[in-house]
C-alpha positions as CSV (number, residue, x, y, z in Angstrom):
1,M,0.0,0.0,0.0
2,T,1.4,3.4,-1.0
3,P,1.6,5.8,1.9
4,D,-0.4,9.0,1.5
5,P,2.0,12.0,1.1
6,A,-0.5,14.3,2.7
7,A,-0.8,12.1,5.7
8,S,3.0,11.9,6.0
9,R,3.2,15.7,5.9
10,D,0.5,15.9,8.6
11,A,2.3,13.4,10.8
12,A,5.5,15.2,10.4
13,H,3.9,18.5,11.3
14,D,2.2,16.9,14.3
15,R,5.6,15.4,15.4
16,D,7.4,18.7,15.0
17,S,4.8,20.6,16.9
18,N,4.6,18.1,19.7
19,P,6.7,19.2,22.7
20,A,7.6,15.6,23.3
21,H,9.5,15.7,20.0
22,A,10.8,19.2,20.3
23,S,14.4,19.7,19.2
24,S,17.0,22.2,20.3
25,Q,20.6,23.0,19.5
26,T,23.8,22.6,21.4
27,P,26.1,25.7,21.6
28,D,28.1,24.3,18.7
29,G,25.1,24.1,16.5
30,H,24.2,20.4,16.7
31,R,20.6,19.4,16.7
32,V,19.4,17.7,19.9
33,L,16.3,15.5,19.9
34,A,14.5,15.8,23.2
35,S,13.7,12.5,24.9
36,T,10.0,11.7,25.1
37,R,10.2,11.5,28.9
38,P,12.9,11.0,31.5
39,L,13.1,7.7,33.2
40,A,11.5,8.0,36.7
41,V,13.7,5.6,38.7
42,D,12.5,6.3,42.2
43,P,8.8,5.8,41.5
44,L,9.7,2.5,39.8
45,L,11.7,1.4,42.8
46,D,9.1,2.7,45.4
47,D,6.1,1.0,43.7
48,P,5.3,-2.1,45.8
49,R,3.9,-3.8,42.7
50,T,7.4,-3.8,41.2
51,R,8.8,-7.1,42.2
52,I,11.5,-7.8,39.6
53,V,13.9,-5.4,37.8
54,V,16.0,-7.0,35.1
55,C,19.1,-5.1,33.8
56,C,20.0,-6.3,30.3
57,G,22.4,-5.1,27.7
58,A,25.6,-5.7,26.0
59,G,28.8,-6.5,27.9
60,G,31.0,-3.8,29.3
61,V,28.4,-1.0,29.6
62,G,28.2,-0.9,33.5
63,K,25.2,-3.3,33.8
64,T,26.4,-5.0,37.0
65,T,27.2,-1.6,38.7
66,T,23.8,-0.3,37.6
67,A,22.0,-3.3,39.1
68,A,23.9,-2.9,42.4
69,A,23.2,0.8,42.5
70,L,19.5,0.2,41.9
71,G,19.4,-2.4,44.6
72,L,21.1,-0.2,47.2
73,R,18.9,2.8,46.4
74,A,15.7,0.7,46.7
75,A,16.9,-0.8,50.0
76,E,17.7,2.7,51.4
77,R,14.2,3.7,50.4
78,G,12.7,1.0,52.6
79,R,12.5,-2.1,50.5
80,K,13.9,-5.6,51.1
81,V,16.1,-6.3,48.1
82,V,18.2,-9.1,46.7
83,V,20.6,-8.5,43.8
84,L,21.3,-11.5,41.7
85,T,24.5,-10.8,39.8
86,I,26.4,-12.8,37.2
87,D,30.2,-13.0,37.4
88,P,30.8,-9.6,39.0
89,A,34.2,-8.0,39.4
90,R,35.7,-8.6,42.7
91,R,35.9,-4.9,43.4
92,L,32.1,-4.7,43.1
93,A,31.6,-7.4,45.8
94,Q,34.1,-5.5,48.0
95,S,32.2,-2.2,47.4
96,M,29.3,-3.9,49.1
97,G,31.5,-4.9,52.0
98,I,31.5,-8.6,51.0
99,D,34.7,-10.4,50.4
100,S,33.1,-12.8,48.0
101,L,29.6,-13.6,46.6
102,D,28.2,-17.1,46.2
103,N,25.0,-18.9,45.5
104,T,23.5,-17.9,48.9
105,P,22.2,-14.3,49.4
106,R,24.4,-12.4,51.8
107,R,23.2,-9.3,53.7
108,V,25.1,-6.1,52.9
109,K,26.1,-4.0,55.9
110,G,26.1,-0.3,56.0
111,V,22.8,0.3,54.3
112,D,21.0,3.4,55.5
113,G,17.3,3.5,56.2
114,N,14.9,0.8,57.1
115,G,15.3,-1.5,54.2
116,E,17.7,-4.5,53.6
117,L,20.1,-5.3,50.8
118,H,21.2,-8.8,50.0
119,A,23.5,-9.8,47.2
120,M,24.5,-13.1,45.6
121,M,26.4,-14.4,42.6
122,L,24.9,-17.2,40.5
123,D,26.8,-20.5,40.9
124,M,25.7,-22.3,37.8
125,K,26.7,-25.8,38.9
126,R,25.5,-25.4,42.5
127,T,22.1,-24.2,41.2
128,F,21.8,-27.2,38.9
129,D,22.8,-29.5,41.8
130,E,20.1,-28.0,44.0
131,I,17.5,-28.6,41.3
132,V,18.5,-32.3,41.1
133,E,18.5,-32.7,44.9
134,A,15.1,-31.0,45.2
135,H,13.3,-32.9,42.4
136,A,14.7,-36.4,42.5
137,D,14.8,-39.1,45.2
138,P,18.2,-39.6,46.9
139,D,19.3,-42.6,44.8
140,R,18.4,-41.0,41.5
141,A,20.0,-37.7,42.6
142,S,23.2,-39.5,43.5
143,A,23.3,-41.2,40.1
144,I,22.8,-37.9,38.3
145,L,25.3,-35.9,40.3
146,N,28.0,-38.6,39.8
147,N,27.3,-39.0,36.1
148,P,30.3,-37.7,34.0
149,F,28.0,-36.2,31.3
150,Y,26.0,-34.3,34.0
151,Q,29.2,-33.0,35.5
152,S,30.3,-31.6,32.2
153,L,26.8,-30.2,31.4
154,S,26.4,-28.4,34.7
155,A,29.9,-27.0,34.6
156,G,29.7,-25.1,31.3
157,F,27.4,-26.5,28.6
158,A,26.3,-23.8,26.1
159,G,23.2,-22.1,27.4
160,T,23.3,-23.7,30.9
161,Q,24.2,-20.4,32.5
162,E,21.3,-18.5,31.0
163,Y,18.9,-21.3,32.0
164,M,20.3,-21.5,35.6
165,A,19.8,-17.8,35.9
166,M,16.2,-18.3,35.1
167,E,15.9,-21.1,37.6
168,K,17.5,-19.1,40.3
169,L,15.2,-16.1,39.6
170,G,12.2,-18.5,39.9
171,Q,13.6,-19.9,43.2
172,L,14.0,-16.4,44.7
173,R,10.6,-15.3,43.6
174,A,9.0,-18.5,45.0
175,R,10.7,-18.0,48.4
176,D,9.0,-14.6,48.6
177,E,11.5,-13.4,51.2
178,W,12.3,-10.2,49.3
179,D,9.9,-7.7,47.9
180,L,12.3,-6.7,45.1
181,I,14.7,-8.8,43.0
182,V,17.2,-7.0,40.8
183,V,18.7,-9.2,38.2
184,D,22.0,-8.6,36.4
185,T,21.7,-10.8,33.2
186,P,24.6,-13.0,32.1
187,P,27.2,-11.5,29.8
188,S,26.9,-13.4,26.5
189,R,27.3,-12.9,22.8
190,S,23.6,-12.3,22.6
191,A,22.4,-10.9,25.9
192,L,18.8,-12.0,25.1
193,D,19.9,-15.6,25.5
194,F,18.5,-15.0,29.0
195,L,15.1,-14.8,27.5
196,D,15.6,-17.6,25.0
197,A,16.8,-20.1,27.5
198,P,13.4,-21.6,28.4
199,K,12.4,-22.0,24.7
200,R,15.8,-23.6,23.9
201,L,15.4,-26.0,26.8
202,G,11.9,-27.0,25.7
203,S,13.1,-27.6,22.2
204,F,16.0,-29.7,23.5
205,L,13.7,-31.8,25.7
206,D,11.3,-32.3,22.8
207,G,14.0,-33.0,20.3
208,K,14.5,-36.3,18.4
209,L,17.9,-37.0,20.1
210,I,16.3,-37.0,23.6
211,R,13.6,-39.3,22.4
212,V,16.1,-41.7,20.9
213,L,18.2,-41.8,24.0
214,L,15.0,-42.3,26.2
215,A,13.6,-45.1,24.0
216,P,15.4,-48.0,25.8
217,A,14.4,-46.7,29.2
218,K,10.8,-46.1,28.3
219,V,10.3,-49.5,26.7
220,G,12.4,-51.3,29.3
221,G,14.4,-54.5,29.6
222,R,15.0,-56.9,26.7
223,A,12.1,-55.5,24.8
224,G,13.7,-52.1,25.0
225,M,17.0,-53.4,23.7
226,K,15.2,-55.3,20.9
227,F,13.4,-52.1,19.9
228,L,16.6,-50.2,20.0
229,N,18.4,-52.8,17.9
230,V,15.7,-52.9,15.4
231,G,14.7,-49.3,15.1
232,M,17.6,-47.2,16.4
233,S,20.7,-49.2,15.8
234,M,21.8,-47.0,12.9
235,M,21.3,-43.8,14.9
236,T,23.1,-45.1,18.0
237,G,25.9,-46.4,15.8
238,V,26.5,-43.0,14.4
239,L,26.3,-41.4,17.8
240,G,28.7,-43.9,19.2
241,K,31.2,-43.1,16.5
242,L,30.8,-39.3,17.1
243,L,30.7,-39.3,20.8
244,G,32.5,-42.5,21.7
245,G,31.0,-45.5,23.3
246,Q,31.5,-44.5,26.9
247,L,30.3,-41.0,26.4
248,L,27.1,-42.3,24.7
249,K,26.5,-44.6,27.6
250,D,27.0,-41.7,30.1
251,V,24.5,-39.6,28.1
252,Q,21.9,-42.4,28.0
253,T,22.3,-43.0,31.7
254,F,22.0,-39.3,32.4
255,V,18.9,-38.9,30.2
256,A,17.2,-42.0,31.7
257,A,17.9,-40.7,35.3
258,M,16.6,-37.2,34.4
259,D,13.5,-38.4,32.5
260,S,11.2,-37.9,35.5
261,M,12.6,-34.3,35.9
262,F,12.3,-33.1,32.3
263,G,8.7,-32.1,32.8
264,G,9.5,-30.1,35.8
265,F,12.3,-28.2,33.9
266,R,9.9,-27.3,31.2
267,T,7.1,-26.3,33.6
268,R,9.4,-24.1,35.7
269,A,10.9,-22.5,32.6
270,D,7.5,-21.6,31.2
271,A,6.4,-20.2,34.6
272,T,9.5,-18.0,34.9
273,Y,9.1,-16.8,31.4
274,K,5.5,-15.8,32.2
275,L,6.8,-14.1,35.4
276,L,9.0,-11.9,33.2
277,Q,6.0,-10.9,31.2
278,A,3.9,-10.0,34.3
279,P,3.2,-6.4,35.2
280,G,5.4,-6.6,38.3
281,T,8.5,-7.0,36.2
282,A,10.4,-4.1,34.7
283,F,13.3,-4.4,32.2
284,L,16.0,-1.7,32.0
285,V,18.2,-1.7,29.0
286,V,21.7,-0.6,29.9
287,A,24.0,1.0,27.3
288,A,26.8,3.5,26.8
289,P,26.6,6.5,24.3
290,E,28.5,4.5,21.7
291,R,27.3,3.4,18.3
292,D,27.6,-0.4,18.9
293,A,26.2,-0.3,22.4
294,L,23.2,1.8,21.3
295,R,22.6,-0.4,18.3
296,E,22.5,-3.4,20.6
297,A,20.2,-1.4,22.9
298,A,17.8,-0.7,20.0
299,Y,17.8,-4.5,19.2
300,F,16.9,-5.2,22.9
301,V,14.0,-2.7,22.8
302,E,12.6,-4.3,19.7
303,R,13.0,-7.9,21.0
304,L,11.4,-7.0,24.4
305,A,8.5,-5.6,22.6
306,A,8.2,-8.6,20.3
307,E,8.3,-10.9,23.4
308,D,5.7,-8.8,25.2
309,M,8.2,-8.0,28.0
310,P,7.6,-4.8,30.0
311,L,10.3,-2.2,29.2
312,A,10.8,0.5,31.8
313,G,13.4,2.5,30.0
314,L,17.0,2.9,28.9
315,V,19.9,3.6,31.3
316,L,22.7,5.4,29.5
317,N,26.0,5.2,31.4
318,R,29.3,7.1,31.0
319,V,27.8,10.2,29.4
320,H,30.3,13.0,29.2
321,G,29.6,16.6,29.8
322,S,31.3,20.0,30.0
323,G,30.8,23.1,32.1
324,A,32.0,25.2,29.1
325,A,29.7,23.8,26.4
326,Q,29.0,27.3,25.2
327,L,32.6,27.3,23.7
328,S,32.4,25.2,20.6
329,A,35.2,23.0,19.3
330,E,35.6,25.3,16.3
331,R,35.9,28.4,18.4
332,A,38.3,26.7,20.8
333,L,40.6,25.6,17.9
334,A,40.5,29.1,16.3
335,A,41.5,30.6,19.7
336,A,44.3,28.1,20.0
337,E,45.6,29.0,16.6
338,N,45.5,32.7,17.4
339,L,47.6,32.1,20.5
340,D,50.1,30.1,18.5
341,E,50.7,32.9,16.0
342,P,52.7,35.1,18.4
343,R,55.3,32.3,18.7
344,I,56.9,33.5,15.5
345,V,58.2,36.4,17.7
346,D,61.0,34.9,19.7
347,Q,62.9,36.6,22.5
348,M,66.6,36.1,21.8
349,D,69.1,37.8,24.2
350,G,66.4,40.2,25.3
351,K,65.6,41.4,21.8
352,A,62.7,40.6,19.6
353,V,63.6,39.1,16.2
354,R,60.5,39.1,13.9
355,N,60.4,36.9,10.9
356,S,59.0,39.5,8.5
357,P,59.9,41.0,5.1
358,D,61.2,44.1,6.8
359,T,64.0,42.3,8.6
360,Y,65.1,40.0,5.8
361,D,66.5,40.8,2.3
362,S,65.5,38.9,-0.8
363,S,68.1,36.2,-0.1
364,G,66.7,35.4,3.3
365,S,69.6,37.0,5.2
366,P,68.9,39.3,8.2
367,V,69.7,43.0,7.4
368,S,71.7,45.0,10.0
369,S,71.8,48.8,9.9
370,D,75.4,48.6,11.2
371,S,76.6,46.1,8.7
372,P,75.5,46.5,5.0
373,A,74.6,43.2,3.3
374,S,77.0,43.9,0.4
375,S,80.0,43.8,2.8
376,A,79.2,40.4,4.2
377,S,81.3,37.5,2.8
378,P,79.6,34.3,1.7
379,D,81.5,32.4,4.5
380,S,80.5,34.9,7.2
381,S,78.2,33.7,9.9
382,V,76.7,37.1,10.3
383,G,75.4,37.6,6.8
384,S,74.0,34.2,6.0
385,A,71.4,32.0,7.5
386,S,70.7,28.5,6.4
387,P,67.2,27.1,6.5
388,D,68.2,24.9,9.3
389,S,69.5,27.8,11.4
390,Q,66.3,29.7,10.6
391,V,64.1,26.8,11.9
392,S,66.3,26.5,14.9
393,S,66.0,30.2,15.7
394,V,62.3,30.3,15.1
395,S,61.3,27.8,17.8
396,P,63.8,27.7,20.6
397,A,61.0,27.0,23.0
398,T,60.3,23.7,21.3
399,T,63.8,22.5,20.3
400,G,65.9,23.8,23.2
401,A,69.3,25.4,23.0
402,E,72.0,24.2,20.6
403,D,74.2,23.3,23.6
404,G,71.7,20.6,24.6
405,S,70.3,22.4,27.6
406,P,66.6,21.6,28.3
407,A,63.9,23.6,26.5
408,P,62.4,26.5,28.6
409,D,59.1,26.0,30.3
410,P,56.0,26.5,28.1
411,T,54.6,30.0,28.1
412,V,51.1,30.9,29.4
413,E,50.0,31.2,25.8
414,Q,51.2,27.7,24.9
415,L,49.5,26.2,27.9
416,T,46.3,28.0,27.1
417,A,46.4,26.8,23.5
418,G,46.9,23.3,24.7
419,L,44.0,23.5,27.0
420,L,41.8,24.9,24.3
421,R,42.7,22.0,22.0
422,L,41.8,19.5,24.8
423,H,38.5,21.3,25.2
424,A,37.9,21.0,21.4
425,E,38.5,17.3,21.6
426,R,36.1,17.1,24.5
427,M,33.4,19.0,22.6
428,R,33.9,16.7,19.6
429,L,33.3,13.7,21.9
430,L,30.2,15.3,23.3
431,S,29.0,15.9,19.7
432,R,29.5,12.3,18.7
433,E,27.7,11.0,21.8
434,Q,24.8,13.4,21.2
435,R,24.4,12.3,17.6
436,T,24.4,8.7,18.7
437,R,21.8,9.4,21.3
438,D,19.7,11.3,18.8
439,R,19.7,8.4,16.4
440,F,18.4,6.1,19.1
441,T,15.8,8.7,20.2
442,A,14.6,9.1,16.6
443,L,14.1,5.3,16.3
444,H,12.5,4.8,19.7
445,P,11.0,8.1,21.0
446,E,8.7,6.1,23.3
447,V,11.6,4.9,25.5
448,A,12.3,6.8,28.7
449,V,16.0,7.6,29.3
450,A,18.1,8.1,32.4
451,E,21.6,9.4,31.8
452,V,24.5,8.7,34.2
453,A,27.5,11.0,33.9
454,A,30.9,9.4,33.3
455,L,32.9,9.1,36.6
456,P,36.6,9.7,36.9
457,G,37.2,6.3,38.4
458,D,35.7,2.9,39.4
459,V,33.2,2.4,42.1
460,H,34.9,1.1,45.3
461,D,32.3,1.4,48.1
462,L,28.7,1.9,49.0
463,A,29.2,5.7,48.7
464,G,30.1,5.2,45.0
465,L,27.0,3.1,44.5
466,R,24.9,5.8,46.2
467,D,26.4,8.3,43.8
468,I,25.4,6.2,40.8
469,G,21.9,5.8,42.3
470,D,21.6,9.6,42.7
471,R,22.6,10.2,39.1
472,L,20.2,7.5,38.0
473,A,17.3,9.1,39.8
474,A,18.1,12.7,38.7
475,I,15.6,14.0,36.2
476,R,18.3,16.2,34.7
477,P,21.6,14.8,35.9
478,E,24.3,17.3,36.6
479,L,27.3,16.3,34.5
480,P,30.9,16.8,35.9
481,T,32.6,20.0,34.8
482,S,36.0,19.7,36.4
483,D,37.5,17.8,33.5
484,S,36.0,19.9,30.7
């Protein structure tokens, strides 16, 4: 269907006249698209109906720190919070006052207010072991836990971490000990593997390979072996060659022992997936103002919408700012060049020597009123100046004296010009970040955004996490100006 040009013009007019889509300009003339609305973090955390906050995004964008800061802020506002994190940096655990995190929630000390903050790190194998122990009788659980294939699977099989994160989330929610669970999703090539894990598990359990491996156990005894020999001998022969006879036996033993638990895996996975779609869950996409990170964030937003997952907004970390934004990069560079120009006037022995047509004759030799140029011999050092000697005399501040002594300290003008160039680089960085944010906002104007200013260093303690939380909750965060 061909779009109506008139309708397109009307829509464009409505969009431009809508304050939610209003645009402005930065001091250096770049167009800024206003966000539809700022992300209201505190109302989200204060709402008792919010039971789960999921922080998702690409790796390396501050996702774990954001989850910890949100958990601390919610706890200090009166909620009982547990933060489930995946492979956090050791310094982050120490910032919470905990030497190490494990599969058991540990209470964080030093939290202000009436709330509580607990933190834990997903132990993939231990979570898998707990599932087996909870849903199998002791003999079967022992057989599973000691099975070589299970030990390999639980230690690092592809997709196991994502599924175990879902399992642990379901366990925490079922215990109902905390009124808010903050989840830091696993770092993976595709961060939405966290959402796909239940579907992949269901596909695996319903797959042909599992049915083949379960066939002998389901039929039982000699009849089962006869069935296998008649109907599946070719398949198992191929698997035996690919996997090795002992490994195939381990897999068959594992699958047979897990048979009674497969239905429970699927049921819990489906229940957790529905829990993520429930109104009490809020997804926060975490990104940095970089092209690749925001491209990934846009993909997250679209996938969450397609999966009917409730998106609360975008957290944009490491946003740079300047307290001198009114001075554009172009003006700063022009001022630096103007300051550089006086450097062609060099102070030599207390006298100014200016490189100008008035002080040089046509051959490039300095003209002295006391010594006519015609009386200077070609070999005289007074009447001739080679190009090298001219270059040396023009910039003694940068090349130093000919006797090898150190160059003099930079002048005020040189230092000022250098600072202006640094400011120009900073403004160019701000401009790139703004253009990147504008592209995301143009694609997804409906997404609320919270910007967190770039910090000069890492977060080392609860005070640092509080600072991040304050910046997250600020409607218009104040960006640092000391390093502009």
